[in-house]
Structures are given as structure tokens and as C-alpha cells.
C-alpha positions as CSV (number, residue, x, y, z in Angstrom):
1,M,-144.7,227.3,-137.5
2,A,-147.3,225.3,-135.7
3,E,-149.1,222.5,-137.4
4,F,-152.8,222.0,-136.5
5,L,-154.9,218.9,-137.0
6,C,-158.0,221.0,-137.6
7,G,-159.6,224.4,-137.0
8,L,-160.7,223.3,-133.5
9,D,-157.1,222.4,-132.6
10,A,-156.0,225.9,-133.7
11,A,-158.8,227.6,-131.7
12,V,-158.1,225.6,-128.6
13,T,-154.5,226.5,-128.8
14,V,-155.4,230.2,-128.7
15,V,-157.9,229.9,-125.8
16,G,-156.5,226.9,-123.9
17,G,-156.2,227.2,-120.2
18,K,-158.3,228.5,-117.4
19,W,-157.8,232.2,-117.8
20,K,-157.7,233.0,-121.5
21,P,-161.5,232.5,-122.1
22,L,-162.2,234.6,-119.0
23,I,-159.9,237.4,-120.2
24,L,-161.7,237.4,-123.5
25,W,-165.0,237.6,-121.7
26,A,-163.9,240.5,-119.5
27,L,-162.5,242.4,-122.5
28,S,-165.7,241.8,-124.5
29,V,-167.5,244.1,-122.0
30,E,-165.0,247.0,-122.4
31,P,-161.2,247.7,-122.7
32,R,-159.4,247.2,-119.4
33,R,-156.2,247.9,-117.6
34,T,-154.2,245.1,-116.0
35,G,-155.4,245.9,-112.5
36,E,-159.0,246.0,-113.6
37,L,-158.6,242.6,-115.1
38,R,-157.0,241.2,-111.9
39,R,-160.0,242.5,-109.9
40,E,-162.5,241.1,-112.4
41,L,-160.8,237.7,-112.3
42,P,-160.2,236.7,-108.7
43,G,-157.5,234.1,-108.3
44,V,-155.3,235.0,-111.2
45,S,-151.8,236.1,-110.3
46,E,-150.2,239.1,-111.9
47,K,-147.5,236.9,-113.5
48,V,-150.1,234.5,-115.1
49,L,-152.3,237.4,-116.2
50,T,-149.4,239.2,-117.9
51,Q,-148.3,235.9,-119.5
52,Q,-151.8,235.1,-120.8
53,L,-152.3,238.6,-122.1
54,R,-149.0,238.5,-124.0
55,E,-149.9,235.2,-125.6
56,L,-153.3,236.5,-126.6
57,E,-151.6,239.6,-128.0
58,N,-149.2,237.4,-130.0
59,D,-152.1,235.4,-131.3
60,G,-153.7,238.6,-132.6
61,V,-156.8,238.5,-130.5
62,V,-155.9,241.2,-127.9
63,H,-154.6,244.7,-128.6
64,R,-152.2,246.3,-126.1
65,E,-152.2,250.1,-126.1
66,I,-149.6,252.1,-124.1
67,H,-150.7,255.6,-123.2
68,Q,-147.7,257.9,-122.8
69,E,-148.3,259.2,-119.3
70,V,-146.4,259.1,-116.1
71,P,-146.7,256.3,-115.0
72,P,-147.5,254.7,-118.4
73,R,-151.1,253.5,-118.7
74,V,-151.6,250.2,-120.6
75,V,-155.1,249.3,-121.8
76,Y,-156.1,246.0,-123.3
77,S,-158.9,245.5,-125.8
78,L,-160.1,242.8,-128.2
79,T,-159.1,243.0,-131.8
80,A,-161.7,242.2,-134.5
81,E,-160.4,238.6,-134.5
82,G,-160.7,238.6,-130.7
83,A,-164.3,239.8,-130.8
84,Q,-165.1,237.2,-133.3
85,L,-163.5,234.5,-131.1
86,D,-165.5,235.8,-128.1
87,R,-168.7,235.4,-130.1
88,A,-167.7,231.9,-131.0
89,L,-167.2,231.0,-127.3
90,R,-170.6,232.4,-126.2
91,P,-172.5,229.1,-127.0
92,L,-170.0,227.2,-124.9
93,G,-170.6,229.7,-122.0
94,E,-174.3,229.2,-122.4
95,W,-173.9,225.5,-122.3
96,G,-171.9,225.9,-119.1
97,E,-174.5,228.1,-117.5
98,E,-177.2,225.5,-118.3
99,H,-175.2,222.6,-116.9
100,M,-173.3,224.3,-114.1
101,D,-175.3,222.7,-111.3
102,G,-174.9,219.2,-112.8
103,I,-171.2,219.7,-113.3
104,R,-170.8,220.9,-109.7
105,E,-172.8,217.9,-108.4
106,A,-170.8,215.4,-110.5
107,R,-167.5,216.8,-109.2
108,R,-168.4,216.4,-105.5
């Protein structure tokens, strides 16, 4: 069982990394298949996307639904906890939008 220093430590563990917050953002718009997510998130490899989706699923913020078709269709969506986490991340995204130019300039 993981031990956390505080709630922020637990939350950052769930959304840590480059792709997890972006996956949550994409799924907040509508449920998506893996291929749709890959197109929505240019630069993510299939392997990394699959790994990140599984971790988010294990953490209870993403739901994976397998439709019994040939070939099987898998659709990912946010759980109630995932939607709540997405709402919690929105102010961070707004801060990033507001400061994007300054961050870009500082990193040149």
C-alpha cells in the first residue's frame, strides 16, 4: 500500500507525467477509443498511451469498456472520480494558458 505525505502527493501520483493530464483532458470532452486518443495527443506512442490508460484505470479515474464486436472495440471514459479530478486540474490549465508565452520565453 502506498504511503502519501499529503493529498497533493496522492493526486500528483495519479496524474504525474506528461500524458496523464492530457488523457484526462481528452476524455473530459467525450469517451474515446485508443486510436482517437493517439490522434488527439500527437507524439504519444501506442505503448505509452496503453500504459498510461491502464495506470489511470487502476487508479479508478478511467473506465475501460470492451464492446463484444469483431474486432473488439474498446472505449475509454472518465469515472466520476476522473471527472472530479479533471475539474480540479482546470485551474492549473487556466494558469498555464495565462502564462504560456512567458514560460515559452523563459525556456528559450
